[in-house]
C-alpha positions, 0 to 999 in steps of 0.5 A: 779292651782291644789289643792291637800289635803294630809290626814295623821294620825297626825303631830307626827314623823313617816315615812309616815308623813315624806314622805308627808312633803318631797313630798309636800315641793318640789312640784311645787308651781306654778302648785300645791296648797298643803293642809295637814290634820291630822286625830288625834292629835297624842301622841307625838309632832306637829313637822311636823305641824311646818315643813309644816308651814315653807314650806308654806303648809296649814295644818289642824288637826281634833283632832279625839279621838281614837274610838270616833268622827267618824261622826264628823271627817268625816263631818269636813273633808268634809267641808275642801274639800268643803271650799277649792275647793280641786281637789284631795284627797291623803290619807296615812295609814289606818285611813286617807284612810278610812275618806279620801275616804268617804270624796271623795265619798261625795264630788265627789272628786277623791281619790289617796291612798298610801299603806305604809305597808304590814299589817294592812289593811282590805280586807273587807274595800277595797272590798267597798272602792276600787271603790272610789279610783281613783288610788292606789300607792304602795311604793314597789314591796312587797307592791304591791304584798300584795295589789293584793294577800291579799286585792284583789285590781286590778293590773291595779289600782296600780302604784309603786312609791318608797319612796324617801329622800333628798340624799344630807342630808345623803350621806358621801363621805367615811365612815371609821370605824376602830373600832365599838364604837356604834350601832344605831337603829331608829324608833318608839318604837312600837310592829312592830319594835320588840325592844324586840328581839333587846335588847335580841340580844344585851345581847347575843352580850355583852356576846360574846364580853366580852368572847373574851375580845373585846370592847362592843359598846353602843346601841343608840335607837332613837325614842319614842312610847308607848313601851318605859317604857316596853323597859327601864324595859326590858333593866334593867332586862337583865342587859344591861341598862348601855350600852343602850341609849334611846335617844327619838325623834331627829332632827339630824338624818344625824349627828347621822348616821355619828357618829354611826358605825352600823345600826340595824333594827329588825322590824317584818314587814315593808313597805318601811322604810324611816329610812332604806333608810336614813341609806343606803344613809349614808353608815353606815353598816346595819344589818336588818331583811329580812321583807317587802320591806327591801330586795328592799332597801338592797341587802344581803351581798352586801349593808347590812346584812339581817337576816330571823331568829328572834332568839336573838343569831342568830342576835347577831352573825350577828352583832358580825361578822360585828364588827370583819370584817373591810373590810366587813364594808368598802365593805357594806358602799361603795355599800350602798351609790352607790345603794341609788341613786334610792331613790332620793326624786326628782324622787319620787316628779316627779312621784307624780306630773305626777300622778296628771297631768295625 
């Protein structure tokens, strides 16, 4: 029985944590004994802690406070590794990477590190910690390029394993959208997601639709984060508050994607977005920023619409044309569902299992 400890940021809802939950839940429990450790308590809920528990995965939380308790956190993580006779440590994201790899070094435990984004990592940190890391996993081609060019990680130490999802939860046989009644955006309310430009573009869209006597859809924003209050205030200042719904954290994402008519993403940077993959699999027509690995998920004008120009009027124009083109929506929907097969969580799990076996 191989014992693997995954180290994550927290048990709050986020893309990398969701990926770890999906992977660990489906791994062969006869061959792998899985543990998960969160560095901090997080600032929302312990949602994933309960989900790990449901799947009989042992979990720990070090409850580290921001910019404090560094030595205490490392010592506690080292003790968890020793007490549970962990064979491999697998780290996810910046803070877990740092503590997980140091714990691996101090306990002579091999470490795997999955890089989830194209920003936020330090070349100076990797200069030293890359010698501790047995293998790096890049979640996309774009992330691999970032690792090589920006972090100076040797290419031979990197393996690409695409993020995956449970496709059956999201796939629709056919998505018919006669009239666009609502637009949905899903993701943490953080600077990275650039909801500011989303709200500004939605204001332009409303003006354009009103000018042409067309129906104005609602904008449903799903997620939570430290930008929430500022974004609610901005919606008020832009006089679009009555058409914007801040829905908070939700557990019914497949149902929401089915009920909504256009998926909108305005992120300034991304790794390989789980939310975007879920949207692709659901067949909802997509309008998204061409950043990070988004163009590895969505093929522009075939399975979705990508934009490079971060201009509110430009983004509004993309959405406006999609609202007024039913045939294009049908085409994007059909192609999106077909192209989502390569993001099956089963393929992802198999590759992670092979990684540990080898």
